[in-house]
C-alpha positions as CSV (number, residue, x, y, z in Angstrom):
1,X,87.9,82.9,114.0
2,X,87.1,82.7,110.2
3,X,84.3,85.3,110.4
4,X,86.8,87.7,112.4
5,X,89.8,86.9,109.9
6,X,87.6,88.1,106.9
7,X,87.4,91.8,108.4
8,X,90.6,93.6,107.1
9,X,89.9,97.4,108.0
10,X,89.8,98.3,111.5
11,X,86.7,100.4,110.8
12,X,84.9,97.3,109.6
13,X,86.4,95.4,112.8
14,X,84.5,98.0,114.9
15,X,81.2,98.1,113.1
16,X,80.4,94.5,112.6
17,X,80.2,93.5,116.4
18,X,78.2,96.7,117.0
19,X,75.8,95.8,114.4
20,X,75.4,92.5,116.4
21,X,74.7,94.2,119.8
22,X,78.2,94.8,121.3
23,X,78.7,98.2,123.2
24,X,81.1,100.6,121.6
25,X,83.9,100.2,124.1
26,X,84.0,96.5,123.8
27,X,84.0,96.5,119.9
28,X,86.8,99.1,119.9
29,X,88.7,97.3,122.5
30,X,88.6,94.0,120.6
31,X,89.0,95.2,117.2
32,X,91.9,97.6,117.3
33,X,94.5,95.4,118.7
34,X,97.8,94.1,117.6
35,X,96.9,90.6,118.4
36,X,96.1,88.0,115.9
37,X,92.9,86.6,115.0
38,X,93.2,83.5,117.0
39,X,93.9,85.4,120.1
40,X,91.5,88.1,119.6
41,X,88.6,85.8,118.7
42,X,88.7,84.7,122.4
43,X,87.9,88.2,123.7
44,X,84.7,89.0,125.4
45,X,83.3,91.4,122.7
46,X,83.6,88.8,119.8
47,X,82.2,86.1,122.1
48,X,79.2,88.1,122.5
49,X,78.9,89.1,118.9
50,X,79.6,85.6,117.5
51,X,77.7,83.5,120.1
52,X,76.5,80.0,119.4
53,X,73.0,81.0,119.0
54,X,74.1,83.7,116.2
55,X,76.2,80.9,114.4
56,X,73.4,78.4,114.6
57,X,71.0,81.0,113.1
58,X,73.5,81.4,110.1
59,X,73.2,77.5,109.6
60,X,76.3,76.3,111.2
61,X,76.0,73.1,113.2
62,X,78.0,72.9,116.5
63,X,80.5,70.0,116.5
64,X,79.7,69.3,120.1
65,X,75.8,68.7,119.4
66,X,76.6,66.4,116.5
67,X,79.2,64.5,118.6
68,X,76.6,64.0,121.4
69,X,73.9,62.8,118.9
70,X,76.3,60.2,117.8
71,X,78.0,59.1,121.1
72,X,74.7,58.8,123.0
73,X,73.2,55.4,123.1
74,X,69.5,56.6,123.9
């Protein structure tokens, strides 16, 4: 959601998912909406653009992975 909230202009909201491999129709549909960033972050286009693999390549650690490392006795 924080990545999506940084984009202010609709033009930027369309171009940024397209740079990450999302189709034009999906990028337009998820970026030009009256919904807030919390709700639009759950759309299919945003989920494709900001996948867990992309976020991991940016240096972010998934909370689930850290939790599993701590909780696992093995």
